[in-house]
C-alpha positions in Angstrom: -6.1 15.8 36.5 -3.2 15.8 34.1 0.0 13.7 34.1 3.0 15.9 33.3 5.9 13.6 34.4 6.6 12.0 31.0 7.7 13.3 27.6 5.1 11.4 25.7 1.9 13.4 25.6 -1.8 12.5 25.2 -4.5 13.8 22.8 -8.0 12.9 22.1 -9.9 13.6 18.7 -12.7 16.0 18.5 -14.8 16.0 15.3 -17.1 18.7 14.2 -18.0 17.0 10.8 -21.5 15.5 11.2 -20.8 13.2 8.2 -17.8 11.7 9.9 -19.1 8.9 12.0 -15.8 7.3 12.1 -13.0 6.9 14.6 -13.4 10.2 16.5 -14.1 10.3 20.2 -16.0 13.4 20.9 -18.6 15.0 18.5 -20.0 17.3 21.0 -19.7 21.2 20.4 -16.2 22.4 21.0 -16.7 24.1 24.3 -18.2 20.8 25.7 -15.5 18.6 24.1 -12.6 20.8 25.2 -14.0 20.6 28.8 -14.3 16.8 28.8 -10.8 16.3 27.4 -9.4 18.5 30.0 -11.5 16.8 32.9 -10.3 13.3 31.8 -6.7 14.4 31.9 -5.5 14.8 28.3 -2.7 17.2 27.4 -4.2 18.1 24.0 -6.9 17.7 21.4 -6.7 16.8 17.8 -9.2 18.6 15.7 -11.2 17.3 12.8 -13.0 20.3 11.2 -15.1 20.9 8.2 -12.5 23.6 7.1 -10.4 26.4 8.5 -13.3 28.9 8.7 -15.5 26.7 10.8 -14.3 28.3 14.1 -12.2 31.3 14.7 -8.6 31.3 15.8 -9.7 33.4 18.8 -12.2 30.8 19.8 -9.8 27.9 19.8 -7.1 29.9 21.6 -9.7 30.8 24.2 -10.8 27.3 24.8 -7.3 26.0 24.8 -6.2 28.6 27.4 -9.3 28.0 29.7 -8.8 24.3 29.7 -5.0 24.1 29.6 -4.9 22.1 26.5 -2.6 22.1 23.5 -3.7 21.4 19.8 -1.9 18.4 18.9 -2.8 18.3 15.2 -5.4 19.0 12.6 -7.0 16.5 10.2 -7.9 17.5 6.6 -10.2 14.4 5.9 -13.2 16.6 5.6 -11.9 17.7 2.3 -12.3 14.3 0.8 -15.4 13.3 2.8 -17.4 16.6 1.9 -15.8 17.7 -1.3 -14.2 14.6 -2.8 -10.9 16.4 -2.9 -7.5 14.6 -3.2 -4.0 16.0 -4.0 -3.4 13.1 -6.5 -6.8 13.4 -8.4 -6.4 13.0 -12.2 -8.2 16.3 -12.6 -5.8 19.3 -12.2 -8.7 21.6 -11.1 -9.6 19.1 -8.3 -5.9 18.8 -7.3 -5.6 22.6 -6.9 -8.7 22.9 -4.9 -7.4 20.0 -2.6 -3.9 21.8 -2.2 -5.8 25.0 -1.6 -7.8 23.4 1.2 -4.8 21.7 2.8 -2.8 25.0 2.7 -5.6 26.9 4.3 -5.7 24.4 7.1 -1.9 24.7 7.5 -2.4 28.5 7.8 -5.0 27.9 10.5 -3.0 25.4 12.4 0.0 27.6 12.5 -1.7 29.9 15.0 -1.4 27.0 17.5 1.9 25.6 16.1 -0.2 22.5 15.3 0.9 20.2 12.3 -1.6 19.3 9.7 -2.2 15.7 8.6 -2.6 14.3 5.1 -4.5 11.0 5.4 -7.6 10.4 3.1 -6.8 13.5 0.9 -3.8 11.7 -0.5 -6.2 9.6 -2.5 -5.2 6.6 -4.5 -2.9 6.0 -7.5 -4.9 5.9 -10.8 -2.0 5.8 -13.2 1.7 6.6 -13.7 1.2 10.4 -13.1 -0.2 9.8 -9.5 3.0 9.4 -7.6 4.3 12.6 -9.3 1.2 14.4 -8.0 1.8 13.1 -4.6 5.4 14.3 -4.5 4.4 17.7 -5.8 1.6 18.0 -3.4 3.7 17.0 -0.5 6.3 19.4 -1.4 3.9 22.3 -1.5 2.4 21.4 1.8 5.8 20.8 3.3 7.1 24.2 2.2 4.1 26.0 3.7 4.3 24.2 7.0 8.0 24.8 7.2 7.5 28.6 6.8 5.3 28.4 9.9 7.9 26.3 11.8 5.9 23.2 12.0 6.2 19.8 10.3 3.6 18.4 7.9 2.2 15.0 8.6 1.8 12.2 6.1 -0.2 9.1 7.1 0.4 5.8 5.6 -3.0 4.1 5.4 -4.0 0.5 5.1 -4.4 -1.2 1.6 -8.3 -0.7 1.6 -7.9 3.1 1.8 -4.9 3.8 -0.4 -2.6 2.1 -2.8 0.3 4.5 -2.3 2.2 3.6 0.9 0.8 1.2 3.6 3.8 0.7 5.6 6.1 3.0 7.5 9.2 1.6 5.9 8.1 2.3 2.3 6.8 5.8 3.4 10.1 6.6 5.1 12.2 5.6 2.0 9.8 7.6 -0.2 10.4 10.8 1.9 14.0 10.4 1.9 14.2 9.8 -1.9 12.2 13.1 -2.5 13.9 15.3 -0.2 10.7 15.7 2.0 12.7 16.6 5.1 9.8 18.6 6.7 7.3 15.7 6.3 7.0 13.5 9.3 5.0 10.2 9.4 1.9 9.6 11.3 2.1 6.2 12.7 -1.5 4.9 13.1 -1.6 1.7 15.1 -4.9 0.7 13.5 -3.6 0.7 10.0 -0.1 -0.8 11.0 -2.1 -3.7 12.7 -3.3 -4.5 9.1 -0.1 -3.9 7.3 3.0 -4.3 9.5 4.3 -7.8 10.5 5.8 -6.3 13.7 4.6 -2.9 14.9 7.6 -2.4 17.3 10.1 -3.2 14.6 8.4 -0.8 12.1 8.5 2.1 14.6 12.2 1.5 15.3 12.9 1.4 11.7 11.1 4.7 10.9 12.7 6.1 14.1 12.9 10.0 14.0 10.6 10.3 11.0 7.6 9.6 13.2 6.1 12.8 14.2 2.6 11.7 15.5 0.9 8.5 16.8 -2.7 7.5 16.6 -3.2 5.3 19.5 -5.8 2.7 18.6 -6.3 -1.0 19.3 -6.6 -3.6 16.4 -10.4 -3.1 16.2 -10.0 0.7 16.2 -11.4 0.9 19.7 -9.6 2.2 22.8 -6.4 0.3 23.6 -7.3 -2.7 25.6 -10.5 -3.5 23.9 -8.8 -5.4 21.0 -5.7 -7.7 20.7 -2.8 -5.3 20.2 0.0 -5.6 22.9 0.9 -1.9 23.4 3.8 -2.7 25.7 6.1 -3.3 22.7 4.7 -0.3 21.0 5.5 2.0 23.9 8.9 0.4 24.3 9.8 1.0 20.7 8.6 4.6 20.9 10.8 5.1 24.1 13.7 3.6 22.2 13.5 6.2 19.5 13.0 9.0 22.0 9.6 9.8 20.8 8.2 12.9 22.5 5.1 13.6 20.5 1.5 12.7 21.1 -0.4 9.5 21.6 -3.7 10.6 20.0 -6.9 8.6 20.4 -8.3 8.3 17.0 -10.8 5.6 17.9 -14.4 4.7 17.8 -16.3 6.2 20.7 -17.3 2.7 22.0 -19.0 1.7 24.2 -19.4 5.4 24.6 -17.1 8.5 24.2 -16.1 9.0 27.8 -15.5 5.3 28.5 -13.3 5.2 25.3 -11.5 8.2 26.4 -11.0 7.2 29.9 -9.7 3.7 28.8 -7.1 5.5 26.6 -5.8 7.5 29.5 -5.6 4.6 31.8 -3.8 2.5 29.2 -1.1 5.2 28.6 -0.7 5.9 32.3 -0.3 2.3 33.1 2.3 1.7 30.4 4.3 4.9 31.1 4.2 4.2 34.9 2.8 7.6 35.6 0.4 8.8 38.2 -2.3 11.4 38.3 -0.9 14.8 39.7 
């Protein structure tokens, strides 16, 4: 049963990329995964697809309608995982392919008013031109998303995954300096646990620039299975009037259903909501 008495919404990740054995909860076929997400009480699903042509718009719309779920966001990491694409690659040809991939995902997500995430496909800085490639790529993606009436999501990653921006503060300043006003930040609590000295303070500092949250404990398992104190995080999100999703991008441990159930229980407990 769903909880509809709070402004912060819940989402769970559904991966359809076999090579992606990482922090995605459900890897089952979409009809099964949508049904399970609805059964457990999530408001939405976050999709990690091989590309925009993996499933039809009509199929996703049908599943969302049948199960009363929204599409919270779409990941683009398959572009890096499967094709080695990055919007900051030194090769112009690879950059163009990467941008094309992300833009096609934006067009696909627009049917559901779902923002697209740039995480691993931001790549790494390899020289003085890299930051310029990042700025250019973000402007192209931002403009495409804005034309559809949705923001574009940029995710600061930890130092082991990128050497661009690892903390919300630096990423916020970067967006301001380059006029990227339609780019919102994805605050991933797992990455933040590595990089931020104070998760709540970082959230308050970024404020309205936060457009999506990956709700994960310090070990990237469901909240409550690591050592993060989520109370301060939720309080900070409420202080900035955050009304987006807490999305479970977590390892499916000890099994997918337990991980998803623990996520819902944690959020309901912290928000003081009940099943309705």
